C-alpha positions as a Markdown table, in Angstrom:
| # | Residue | x | y | z |
|---|---|---|---|---|
| 1 | Unk | -30.6 | -56.4 | 16.6 |
| 2 | Unk | -27.8 | -55.6 | 14.0 |
| 3 | Unk | -28.5 | -58.8 | 12.1 |
| 4 | Unk | -32.1 | -57.7 | 11.6 |
| 5 | Unk | -31.1 | -54.1 | 10.7 |
| 6 | Unk | -29.0 | -55.5 | 7.8 |
| 7 | Unk | -32.3 | -56.5 | 6.1 |
| 8 | Unk | -34.5 | -53.6 | 7.2 |
| 9 | Unk | -35.0 | -52.0 | 3.8 |
| 10 | Unk | -38.7 | -51.1 | 3.5 |
| 11 | Unk | -39.5 | -51.3 | 7.2 |
| 12 | Unk | -41.7 | -48.6 | 8.7 |
| 13 | Unk | -39.8 | -46.1 | 10.8 |
| 14 | Unk | -41.8 | -45.2 | 13.9 |
| 15 | Unk | -40.8 | -42.1 | 15.8 |
| 16 | Unk | -41.8 | -41.6 | 19.5 |
| 17 | Unk | -44.9 | -39.8 | 18.3 |
| 18 | Unk | -45.9 | -42.0 | 15.3 |
| 19 | Unk | -45.0 | -43.4 | 11.9 |
| 20 | Unk | -42.5 | -41.0 | 10.2 |
| 21 | Unk | -41.3 | -42.8 | 7.1 |
| 22 | Unk | -39.8 | -45.9 | 5.6 |
| 23 | Unk | -36.2 | -47.2 | 5.9 |
| 24 | Unk | -34.5 | -46.8 | 2.5 |
| 25 | Unk | -31.1 | -48.4 | 3.5 |
| 26 | Unk | -28.8 | -49.1 | 6.3 |
| 27 | Unk | -25.3 | -47.6 | 6.0 |
| 28 | Unk | -22.3 | -49.7 | 7.1 |
| 29 | Unk | -18.8 | -48.4 | 8.0 |
| 30 | Unk | -15.9 | -50.1 | 6.1 |
| 31 | Unk | -15.2 | -53.7 | 7.3 |
| 32 | Unk | -18.2 | -53.9 | 9.6 |
| 33 | Unk | -21.3 | -56.1 | 9.6 |
| 34 | Unk | -23.2 | -53.7 | 11.7 |
| 35 | Unk | -24.8 | -50.5 | 10.3 |
| 36 | Unk | -24.1 | -47.2 | 12.0 |
| 37 | Unk | -26.8 | -45.2 | 10.2 |
| 38 | Unk | -30.1 | -45.6 | 8.5 |
| 39 | Unk | -31.4 | -43.5 | 5.6 |
| 40 | Unk | -35.1 | -43.0 | 6.2 |
| 41 | Unk | -37.5 | -41.6 | 3.5 |
| 42 | Unk | -39.8 | -39.1 | 5.2 |
| 43 | Unk | -42.4 | -36.6 | 3.9 |
| 44 | Unk | -44.6 | -36.9 | 0.9 |
| 45 | Unk | -44.2 | -37.9 | -2.7 |
| 46 | Unk | -43.6 | -34.4 | -3.9 |
| 47 | Unk | -40.9 | -33.3 | -1.4 |
| 48 | Unk | -39.5 | -36.4 | 0.3 |
| 49 | Unk | -36.5 | -36.0 | 2.6 |
| 50 | Unk | -33.9 | -38.6 | 3.3 |
| 51 | Unk | -32.5 | -37.9 | 6.8 |
| 52 | Unk | -29.5 | -39.9 | 8.1 |
| 53 | Unk | -30.5 | -41.5 | 11.4 |
| 54 | Unk | -27.9 | -42.6 | 13.8 |
| 55 | Unk | -28.2 | -46.1 | 15.3 |
| 56 | Unk | -28.2 | -44.4 | 18.7 |
| 57 | Unk | -31.8 | -43.4 | 18.0 |
| 58 | Unk | -32.9 | -47.0 | 17.3 |
| 59 | Unk | -34.6 | -48.4 | 20.3 |
| 60 | Unk | -36.0 | -51.6 | 18.9 |
| 61 | Unk | -36.6 | -53.6 | 15.7 |
| 62 | Unk | -39.7 | -55.8 | 15.1 |
| 63 | Unk | -38.9 | -58.0 | 12.2 |
| 64 | Unk | -42.4 | -59.7 | 12.3 |
| 65 | Unk | -44.2 | -56.4 | 11.9 |
| 66 | Unk | -41.3 | -54.8 | 9.9 |
| 67 | Unk | -40.9 | -51.8 | 12.2 |
| 68 | Unk | -37.9 | -49.9 | 13.3 |
| 69 | Unk | -38.7 | -47.9 | 16.5 |
| 70 | Unk | -36.9 | -44.6 | 17.1 |
| 71 | Unk | -36.5 | -42.6 | 20.2 |
| 72 | Unk | -36.8 | -39.2 | 18.5 |
| 73 | Unk | -39.9 | -37.3 | 17.5 |
| 74 | Unk | -41.1 | -36.8 | 13.9 |
| 75 | Unk | -40.1 | -33.1 | 14.2 |
| 76 | Unk | -36.6 | -34.0 | 15.4 |
| 77 | Unk | -36.1 | -36.5 | 12.6 |
| 78 | Unk | -37.2 | -33.9 | 10.0 |
| 79 | Unk | -34.4 | -31.6 | 11.2 |
| 80 | Unk | -31.7 | -34.3 | 10.8 |
| 81 | Unk | -29.3 | -33.7 | 7.9 |
| 82 | Unk | -29.6 | -35.6 | 4.6 |
| 83 | Unk | -25.8 | -36.3 | 4.6 |
| 84 | Unk | -23.4 | -38.2 | 6.7 |
| 85 | Unk | -21.6 | -36.3 | 9.4 |
| 86 | Unk | -18.0 | -35.4 | 8.6 |
| 87 | Unk | -15.3 | -37.5 | 10.3 |
| 88 | Unk | -13.1 | -35.6 | 12.7 |
């Protein structure tokens, strides 16, 4: 799945309750070929949001249909922060 996620820019992000946005970019940790977060553009044109979605929420990727399936609801995704969590 990580190989497909490297090229998932523009895929539809589908929450548990429907389409929630479009994948803007995967984020990679240093020296890794696997992303650990996705930036997803949600909302409308006037007030878009760009929540940072953990790979733990990705349940499947369909490269033929260009979909990233997420286990969270649209409301849960809207409440995610628009910045990376701080390292501890």
